[in-house]
Structures are given as C-alpha cells and as structure tokens.
Biopython code that builds the backbone (N, CA, C, O; Angstrom):
import numpy as np
from Bio.PDB.StructureBuilder import StructureBuilder

atoms = [
    (1, "MET", "N", (1.207, 15.439, 1.550)),
    (1, "MET", "CA", (0.544, 14.142, 1.618)),
    (1, "MET", "C", (1.362, 13.221, 2.511)),
    (1, "MET", "O", (2.590, 13.299, 2.545)),
    (2, "GLY", "N", (0.674, 12.355, 3.228)),
    (2, "GLY", "CA", (1.330, 11.440, 4.148)),
    (2, "GLY", "C", (1.761, 10.154, 3.478)),
    (2, "GLY", "O", (1.954, 10.092, 2.264)),
    (3, "THR", "N", (1.904, 9.140, 4.292)),
    (3, "THR", "CA", (2.361, 7.833, 3.852)),
    (3, "THR", "C", (1.168, 6.908, 3.648)),
    (3, "THR", "O", (0.194, 6.972, 4.399)),
    (4, "THR", "N", (1.242, 6.045, 2.629)),
    (4, "THR", "CA", (0.230, 5.012, 2.418)),
    (4, "THR", "C", (0.808, 3.683, 2.879)),
    (4, "THR", "O", (1.884, 3.278, 2.441)),
    (5, "TYR", "N", (0.094, 3.015, 3.758)),
    (5, "TYR", "CA", (0.494, 1.713, 4.278)),
    (5, "TYR", "C", (-0.433, 0.656, 3.694)),
    (5, "TYR", "O", (-1.654, 0.802, 3.742)),
    (6, "ILE", "N", (0.147, -0.410, 3.140)),
    (6, "ILE", "CA", (-0.625, -1.506, 2.555)),
    (6, "ILE", "C", (-0.826, -2.585, 3.616)),
    (6, "ILE", "O", (0.126, -2.995, 4.280)),
    (7, "LEU", "N", (-2.057, -3.037, 3.769)),
    (7, "LEU", "CA", (-2.384, -4.126, 4.684)),
    (7, "LEU", "C", (-3.194, -5.155, 3.899)),
    (7, "LEU", "O", (-4.372, -4.940, 3.611)),
    (8, "ASP", "N", (-2.557, -6.272, 3.557)),
    (8, "ASP", "CA", (-3.207, -7.328, 2.780)),
    (8, "ASP", "C", (-3.665, -8.423, 3.741)),
    (8, "ASP", "O", (-2.845, -9.168, 4.279)),
    (9, "VAL", "N", (-4.968, -8.517, 3.953)),
    (9, "VAL", "CA", (-5.523, -9.496, 4.886)),
    (9, "VAL", "C", (-6.355, -10.561, 4.165)),
    (9, "VAL", "O", (-7.131, -11.276, 4.799)),
    (10, "ARG", "N", (-6.198, -10.665, 2.863)),
    (10, "ARG", "CA", (-7.030, -11.580, 2.061)),
    (10, "ARG", "C", (-6.939, -13.028, 2.504)),
    (10, "ARG", "O", (-7.921, -13.765, 2.399)),
    (11, "ASP", "N", (-5.781, -13.454, 2.998)),
    (11, "ASP", "CA", (-5.603, -14.865, 3.338)),
    (11, "ASP", "C", (-5.750, -15.160, 4.828)),
    (11, "ASP", "O", (-5.505, -16.285, 5.263)),
    (12, "LEU", "N", (-6.146, -14.164, 5.608)),
    (12, "LEU", "CA", (-6.262, -14.361, 7.050)),
    (12, "LEU", "C", (-7.674, -14.797, 7.435)),
    (12, "LEU", "O", (-8.652, -14.315, 6.863)),
    (13, "PRO", "N", (-7.782, -15.718, 8.415)),
    (13, "PRO", "CA", (-9.108, -16.129, 8.878)),
    (13, "PRO", "C", (-9.683, -15.087, 9.844)),
    (13, "PRO", "O", (-8.932, -14.353, 10.486)),
    (14, "PRO", "N", (-11.007, -15.026, 9.943)),
    (14, "PRO", "CA", (-11.619, -14.115, 10.912)),
    (14, "PRO", "C", (-11.227, -14.542, 12.337)),
    (14, "PRO", "O", (-11.073, -15.738, 12.580)),
    (15, "PRO", "N", (-11.067, -13.655, 13.234)),
    (15, "PRO", "CA", (-11.242, -12.204, 13.170)),
    (15, "PRO", "C", (-9.931, -11.443, 12.933)),
    (15, "PRO", "O", (-9.855, -10.244, 13.201)),
    (16, "GLU", "N", (-8.898, -12.137, 12.428)),
    (16, "GLU", "CA", (-7.587, -11.496, 12.265)),
    (16, "GLU", "C", (-7.606, -10.239, 11.392)),
    (16, "GLU", "O", (-6.938, -9.269, 11.751)),
    (17, "PRO", "N", (-8.330, -10.196, 10.268)),
    (17, "PRO", "CA", (-8.328, -8.955, 9.481)),
    (17, "PRO", "C", (-8.803, -7.746, 10.290)),
    (17, "PRO", "O", (-8.203, -6.673, 10.228)),
    (18, "LEU", "N", (-9.871, -7.929, 11.039)),
    (18, "LEU", "CA", (-10.392, -6.835, 11.862)),
    (18, "LEU", "C", (-9.382, -6.441, 12.937)),
    (18, "LEU", "O", (-9.153, -5.254, 13.171)),
    (19, "GLN", "N", (-8.782, -7.427, 13.587)),
    (19, "GLN", "CA", (-7.800, -7.143, 14.632)),
    (19, "GLN", "C", (-6.597, -6.397, 14.069)),
    (19, "GLN", "O", (-6.106, -5.451, 14.684)),
    (20, "GLN", "N", (-6.126, -6.819, 12.908)),
    (20, "GLN", "CA", (-4.943, -6.178, 12.332)),
    (20, "GLN", "C", (-5.202, -4.727, 11.965)),
    (20, "GLN", "O", (-4.360, -3.867, 12.225)),
    (21, "VAL", "N", (-6.354, -4.439, 11.363)),
    (21, "VAL", "CA", (-6.623, -3.051, 10.985)),
    (21, "VAL", "C", (-6.804, -2.194, 12.233)),
    (21, "VAL", "O", (-6.306, -1.069, 12.278)),
    (22, "LEU", "N", (-7.500, -2.696, 13.239)),
    (22, "LEU", "CA", (-7.693, -1.926, 14.467)),
    (22, "LEU", "C", (-6.372, -1.672, 15.185)),
    (22, "LEU", "O", (-6.186, -0.614, 15.787)),
    (23, "ASP", "N", (-5.457, -2.632, 15.126)),
    (23, "ASP", "CA", (-4.137, -2.452, 15.746)),
    (23, "ASP", "C", (-3.319, -1.363, 15.060)),
    (23, "ASP", "O", (-2.501, -0.710, 15.708)),
    (24, "ARG", "N", (-3.526, -1.158, 13.768)),
    (24, "ARG", "CA", (-2.719, -0.190, 13.012)),
    (24, "ARG", "C", (-3.284, 1.234, 13.021)),
    (24, "ARG", "O", (-2.553, 2.185, 12.746)),
    (25, "LEU", "N", (-4.548, 1.387, 13.325)),
    (25, "LEU", "CA", (-5.167, 2.711, 13.271)),
    (25, "LEU", "C", (-4.501, 3.751, 14.173)),
    (25, "LEU", "O", (-4.315, 4.885, 13.732)),
    (26, "PRO", "N", (-4.135, 3.423, 15.406)),
    (26, "PRO", "CA", (-3.525, 4.455, 16.252)),
    (26, "PRO", "C", (-2.226, 5.025, 15.685)),
    (26, "PRO", "O", (-1.834, 6.135, 16.045)),
    (27, "ASP", "N", (-1.562, 4.293, 14.817)),
    (27, "ASP", "CA", (-0.289, 4.751, 14.245)),
    (27, "ASP", "C", (-0.468, 5.668, 13.041)),
    (27, "ASP", "O", (0.508, 6.253, 12.571)),
    (28, "LEU", "N", (-1.693, 5.808, 12.529)),
    (28, "LEU", "CA", (-1.913, 6.662, 11.356)),
    (28, "LEU", "C", (-1.852, 8.133, 11.757)),
    (28, "LEU", "O", (-2.620, 8.594, 12.601)),
    (29, "ALA", "N", (-0.940, 8.846, 11.146)),
    (29, "ALA", "CA", (-0.822, 10.289, 11.370)),
    (29, "ALA", "C", (-1.772, 11.011, 10.416)),
    (29, "ALA", "O", (-2.204, 10.427, 9.422)),
    (30, "PRO", "N", (-2.101, 12.261, 10.699)),
    (30, "PRO", "CA", (-2.911, 13.025, 9.746)),
    (30, "PRO", "C", (-2.250, 13.019, 8.364)),
    (30, "PRO", "O", (-1.057, 13.293, 8.237)),
    (31, "GLY", "N", (-3.027, 12.707, 7.350)),
    (31, "GLY", "CA", (-2.508, 12.624, 5.987)),
    (31, "GLY", "C", (-2.096, 11.226, 5.568)),
    (31, "GLY", "O", (-1.936, 10.966, 4.375)),
    (32, "ASP", "N", (-1.916, 10.304, 6.535)),
    (32, "ASP", "CA", (-1.580, 8.915, 6.218)),
    (32, "ASP", "C", (-2.829, 8.161, 5.776)),
    (32, "ASP", "O", (-3.952, 8.539, 6.112)),
    (33, "VAL", "N", (-2.611, 7.085, 5.015)),
    (33, "VAL", "CA", (-3.712, 6.241, 4.531)),
    (33, "VAL", "C", (-3.355, 4.784, 4.783)),
    (33, "VAL", "O", (-2.230, 4.361, 4.514)),
    (34, "LEU", "N", (-4.299, 4.024, 5.295)),
    (34, "LEU", "CA", (-4.164, 2.580, 5.407)),
    (34, "LEU", "C", (-4.962, 1.978, 4.258)),
    (34, "LEU", "O", (-6.180, 2.145, 4.184)),
    (35, "HIS", "N", (-4.272, 1.279, 3.365)),
    (35, "HIS", "CA", (-4.875, 0.684, 2.163)),
    (35, "HIS", "C", (-5.021, -0.812, 2.436)),
    (35, "HIS", "O", (-4.063, -1.574, 2.312)),
    (36, "MET", "N", (-6.226, -1.215, 2.808)),
    (36, "MET", "CA", (-6.486, -2.598, 3.179)),
    (36, "MET", "C", (-7.028, -3.374, 1.985)),
    (36, "MET", "O", (-7.925, -2.909, 1.281)),
    (37, "LYS", "N", (-6.468, -4.570, 1.766)),
    (37, "LYS", "CA", (-6.947, -5.481, 0.719)),
    (37, "LYS", "C", (-7.597, -6.669, 1.421)),
    (37, "LYS", "O", (-6.984, -7.325, 2.263)),
    (38, "HIS", "N", (-8.850, -6.930, 1.057)),
    (38, "HIS", "CA", (-9.636, -7.939, 1.767)),
    (38, "HIS", "C", (-10.411, -8.776, 0.759)),
    (38, "HIS", "O", (-10.761, -8.288, -0.316)),
    (39, "ARG", "N", (-10.676, -10.016, 1.096)),
    (39, "ARG", "CA", (-11.417, -10.898, 0.185)),
    (39, "ARG", "C", (-12.926, -10.676, 0.269)),
    (39, "ARG", "O", (-13.671, -11.134, -0.597)),
    (40, "ARG", "N", (-13.377, -9.973, 1.311)),
    (40, "ARG", "CA", (-14.803, -9.684, 1.459)),
    (40, "ARG", "C", (-14.970, -8.297, 2.054)),
    (40, "ARG", "O", (-14.032, -7.741, 2.625)),
    (41, "GLU", "N", (-16.142, -7.752, 1.922)),
    (41, "GLU", "CA", (-16.352, -6.401, 2.447)),
    (41, "GLU", "C", (-16.554, -6.467, 3.964)),
    (41, "GLU", "O", (-17.447, -7.173, 4.434)),
    (42, "PRO", "N", (-15.741, -5.743, 4.731)),
    (42, "PRO", "CA", (-15.782, -5.837, 6.198)),
    (42, "PRO", "C", (-16.826, -4.898, 6.819)),
    (42, "PRO", "O", (-16.469, -3.912, 7.463)),
    (43, "PHE", "N", (-18.103, -5.204, 6.628)),
    (43, "PHE", "CA", (-19.177, -4.333, 7.114)),
    (43, "PHE", "C", (-19.070, -3.989, 8.604)),
    (43, "PHE", "O", (-19.332, -2.840, 8.962)),
    (44, "PRO", "N", (-18.696, -4.929, 9.499)),
    (44, "PRO", "CA", (-18.604, -4.563, 10.920)),
    (44, "PRO", "C", (-17.542, -3.489, 11.206)),
    (44, "PRO", "O", (-17.614, -2.797, 12.221)),
    (45, "LEU", "N", (-16.575, -3.358, 10.320)),
    (45, "LEU", "CA", (-15.503, -2.386, 10.526)),
    (45, "LEU", "C", (-15.978, -0.944, 10.371)),
    (45, "LEU", "O", (-15.490, -0.061, 11.078)),
    (46, "TYR", "N", (-16.907, -0.688, 9.475)),
    (46, "TYR", "CA", (-17.262, 0.692, 9.121)),
    (46, "TYR", "C", (-17.781, 1.527, 10.292)),
    (46, "TYR", "O", (-17.314, 2.653, 10.466)),
    (47, "PRO", "N", (-18.723, 1.037, 11.104)),
    (47, "PRO", "CA", (-19.146, 1.860, 12.241)),
    (47, "PRO", "C", (-18.037, 2.044, 13.275)),
    (47, "PRO", "O", (-17.977, 3.074, 13.946)),
    (48, "MET", "N", (-17.167, 1.054, 13.402)),
    (48, "MET", "CA", (-16.037, 1.180, 14.325)),
    (48, "MET", "C", (-15.115, 2.308, 13.878)),
    (48, "MET", "O", (-14.650, 3.102, 14.696)),
    (49, "LEU", "N", (-14.854, 2.372, 12.572)),
    (49, "LEU", "CA", (-14.001, 3.439, 12.043)),
    (49, "LEU", "C", (-14.599, 4.805, 12.355)),
    (49, "LEU", "O", (-13.896, 5.704, 12.817)),
    (50, "ALA", "N", (-15.888, 4.960, 12.105)),
    (50, "ALA", "CA", (-16.548, 6.248, 12.358)),
    (50, "ALA", "C", (-16.467, 6.615, 13.835)),
    (50, "ALA", "O", (-16.196, 7.767, 14.174)),
    (51, "ASP", "N", (-16.698, 5.652, 14.709)),
    (51, "ASP", "CA", (-16.640, 5.911, 16.153)),
    (51, "ASP", "C", (-15.241, 6.306, 16.615)),
    (51, "ASP", "O", (-15.086, 7.031, 17.598)),
    (52, "MET", "N", (-14.223, 5.826, 15.898)),
    (52, "MET", "CA", (-12.833, 6.110, 16.269)),
    (52, "MET", "C", (-12.275, 7.345, 15.562)),
    (52, "MET", "O", (-11.114, 7.700, 15.762)),
    (53, "GLY", "N", (-13.094, 8.002, 14.735)),
    (53, "GLY", "CA", (-12.644, 9.220, 14.070)),
    (53, "GLY", "C", (-11.941, 8.998, 12.743)),
    (53, "GLY", "O", (-11.106, 9.803, 12.331)),
    (54, "PHE", "N", (-12.284, 7.891, 12.069)),
    (54, "PHE", "CA", (-11.683, 7.587, 10.777)),
    (54, "PHE", "C", (-12.749, 7.572, 9.689)),
    (54, "PHE", "O", (-13.918, 7.287, 9.951)),
    (55, "ALA", "N", (-12.340, 7.877, 8.486)),
    (55, "ALA", "CA", (-13.199, 7.802, 7.310)),
    (55, "ALA", "C", (-12.675, 6.682, 6.414)),
    (55, "ALA", "O", (-11.546, 6.221, 6.583)),
    (56, "HIS", "N", (-13.495, 6.251, 5.468)),
    (56, "HIS", "CA", (-13.062, 5.183, 4.563)),
    (56, "HIS", "C", (-13.724, 5.350, 3.200)),
    (56, "HIS", "O", (-14.733, 6.038, 3.047)),
    (57, "ARG", "N", (-13.118, 4.700, 2.229)),
    (57, "ARG", "CA", (-13.684, 4.618, 0.879)),
    (57, "ARG", "C", (-13.405, 3.212, 0.367)),
    (57, "ARG", "O", (-12.294, 2.704, 0.515)),
    (58, "VAL", "N", (-14.410, 2.581, -0.233)),
    (58, "VAL", "CA", (-14.280, 1.221, -0.766)),
    (58, "VAL", "C", (-14.020, 1.301, -2.262)),
    (58, "VAL", "O", (-14.677, 2.049, -2.987)),
    (59, "ILE", "N", (-13.042, 0.513, -2.708)),
    (59, "ILE", "CA", (-12.700, 0.405, -4.124)),
    (59, "ILE", "C", (-12.838, -1.073, -4.489)),
    (59, "ILE", "O", (-12.494, -1.940, -3.685)),
    (60, "THR", "N", (-13.333, -1.368, -5.680)),
    (60, "THR", "CA", (-13.447, -2.766, -6.104)),
    (60, "THR", "C", (-12.728, -2.967, -7.436)),
    (60, "THR", "O", (-13.368, -3.028, -8.486)),
    (61, "PRO", "N", (-11.387, -3.070, -7.394)),
    (61, "PRO", "CA", (-10.643, -3.312, -8.630)),
    (61, "PRO", "C", (-10.842, -4.751, -9.107)),
    (61, "PRO", "O", (-11.306, -5.594, -8.339)),
    (62, "PRO", "N", (-10.499, -5.041, -10.357)),
    (62, "PRO", "CA", (-10.745, -6.378, -10.892)),
    (62, "PRO", "C", (-9.884, -7.477, -10.264)),
    (62, "PRO", "O", (-10.298, -8.636, -10.254)),
    (63, "ASP", "N", (-8.700, -7.146, -9.742)),
    (63, "ASP", "CA", (-7.793, -8.186, -9.251)),
    (63, "ASP", "C", (-7.909, -8.461, -7.752)),
    (63, "ASP", "O", (-7.334, -9.439, -7.273)),
    (64, "VAL", "N", (-8.625, -7.640, -7.003)),
    (64, "VAL", "CA", (-8.802, -7.821, -5.562)),
    (64, "VAL", "C", (-10.283, -7.608, -5.265)),
    (64, "VAL", "O", (-10.857, -6.616, -5.714)),
    (65, "PRO", "N", (-10.919, -8.520, -4.516)),
    (65, "PRO", "CA", (-12.343, -8.325, -4.257)),
    (65, "PRO", "C", (-12.675, -6.964, -3.624)),
    (65, "PRO", "O", (-13.582, -6.277, -4.092)),
    (66, "PHE", "N", (-11.959, -6.571, -2.577)),
    (66, "PHE", "CA", (-12.244, -5.288, -1.931)),
    (66, "PHE", "C", (-10.954, -4.617, -1.490)),
    (66, "PHE", "O", (-10.055, -5.258, -0.946)),
    (67, "GLU", "N", (-10.882, -3.332, -1.733)),
    (67, "GLU", "CA", (-9.813, -2.509, -1.192)),
    (67, "GLU", "C", (-10.488, -1.377, -0.441)),
    (67, "GLU", "O", (-11.406, -0.735, -0.953)),
    (68, "ILE", "N", (-10.028, -1.140, 0.768)),
    (68, "ILE", "CA", (-10.618, -0.103, 1.604)),
    (68, "ILE", "C", (-9.518, 0.882, 1.977)),
    (68, "ILE", "O", (-8.503, 0.498, 2.558)),
    (69, "LEU", "N", (-9.722, 2.144, 1.644)),
    (69, "LEU", "CA", (-8.804, 3.204, 2.037)),
    (69, "LEU", "C", (-9.326, 3.798, 3.336)),
    (69, "LEU", "O", (-10.502, 4.144, 3.439)),
    (70, "ILE", "N", (-8.449, 3.914, 4.327)),
    (70, "ILE", "CA", (-8.833, 4.413, 5.646)),
    (70, "ILE", "C", (-7.905, 5.563, 6.009)),
    (70, "ILE", "O", (-6.689, 5.457, 5.848)),
    (71, "TRP", "N", (-8.476, 6.669, 6.501)),
    (71, "TRP", "CA", (-7.681, 7.828, 6.905)),
    (71, "TRP", "C", (-8.393, 8.533, 8.046)),
    (71, "TRP", "O", (-9.575, 8.296, 8.297)),
    (72, "ARG", "N", (-7.667, 9.398, 8.733)),
    (72, "ARG", "CA", (-8.265, 10.185, 9.814)),
    (72, "ARG", "C", (-9.320, 11.113, 9.223)),
    (72, "ARG", "O", (-9.065, 11.813, 8.244)),
    (73, "ALA", "N", (-10.505, 11.112, 9.825)),
    (73, "ALA", "CA", (-11.627, 11.882, 9.286)),
    (73, "ALA", "C", (-11.351, 13.381, 9.274)),
    (73, "ALA", "O", (-11.954, 14.111, 8.487)),
    (74, "ASP", "N", (-10.454, 13.850, 10.130)),
    (74, "ASP", "CA", (-10.151, 15.282, 10.158)),
    (74, "ASP", "C", (-9.063, 15.668, 9.156)),
    (74, "ASP", "O", (-8.648, 16.826, 9.101)),
    (75, "GLY", "N", (-8.601, 14.696, 8.363)),
    (75, "GLY", "CA", (-7.585, 14.961, 7.345)),
    (75, "GLY", "C", (-8.189, 14.930, 5.953)),
    (75, "GLY", "O", (-9.383, 14.676, 5.790)),
    (76, "PRO", "N", (-7.358, 15.191, 4.947)),
    (76, "PRO", "CA", (-7.855, 15.192, 3.568)),
    (76, "PRO", "C", (-8.172, 13.778, 3.080)),
    (76, "PRO", "O", (-7.509, 12.811, 3.454)),
    (77, "GLU", "N", (-9.188, 13.684, 2.244)),
    (77, "GLU", "CA", (-9.509, 12.403, 1.627)),
    (77, "GLU", "C", (-8.411, 12.063, 0.631)),
    (77, "GLU", "O", (-7.958, 12.944, -0.100)),
    (78, "PRO", "N", (-7.966, 10.795, 0.582)),
    (78, "PRO", "CA", (-6.922, 10.421, -0.375)),
    (78, "PRO", "C", (-7.326, 10.769, -1.803)),
    (78, "PRO", "O", (-8.465, 10.554, -2.215)),
    (79, "GLY", "N", (-6.377, 11.304, -2.536)),
    (79, "GLY", "CA", (-6.622, 11.656, -3.930)),
    (79, "GLY", "C", (-7.204, 13.033, -4.128)),
    (79, "GLY", "O", (-7.520, 13.414, -5.255)),
    (80, "THR", "N", (-7.354, 13.803, -3.039)),
    (80, "THR", "CA", (-7.840, 15.176, -3.168)),
    (80, "THR", "C", (-6.712, 16.131, -2.804)),
    (80, "THR", "O", (-5.896, 15.822, -1.936)),
    (81, "PRO", "N", (-6.657, 17.284, -3.456)),
    (81, "PRO", "CA", (-5.564, 18.225, -3.160)),
    (81, "PRO", "C", (-5.707, 18.869, -1.797)),
    (81, "PRO", "O", (-4.868, 19.681, -1.406)),
]
sb = StructureBuilder()
sb.init_structure("model")
sb.init_model(0)
sb.init_chain("A")
sb.init_seg("    ")
for serial, (resi, resn, name, xyz) in enumerate(atoms, 1):
    if name == "N":
        sb.init_residue(resn, " ", resi, " ")
    sb.init_atom(name, np.array(xyz, "f"), 0.0, 1.0, " ", f" {name:<3s}", serial, name[0])
structure = sb.get_structure()
C-alpha cells in the first residue's frame, strides 16, 4: 500500500480547492491516495479526474461535509487488498 496524503481545503475560497488538488495529482504514485476534505461536493472535479486517469470515492462522515479519496485508476482502490 502507498502513502495517504491529506488535503484540507474546507476554508479555501474557489477556485483554490480545485487548483490545489490538480497541482498534487501528478505527484501521486501508484498505490498512493489523496484524501481531500472539502466543505462542498466538488462536482466539476470528477470528470477532470476521469480524464486524467484517476478514480475517486466520496465519503460523508459526520464531522466533515465531504471527503474525497483520489487514486490512480490503474491502481488498487483504497481499502481493498
């Protein structure tokens, strides 16, 4: 399993959350996960991720409005063996 990187963009104004996640994607190695915490669901991001070869999963825990796990689509989904 790779490394999980936390990216908390809850307090950033638009378009900084989108810019920050896009800036970090090239550094993700196979098996790495970018765990983004956001105050709203970033719908414009999802097609961009797919076009760039990344997959994602949305989690909605009680303490953070949205958490999005992002990984290389050709790698394992986080939490799977």
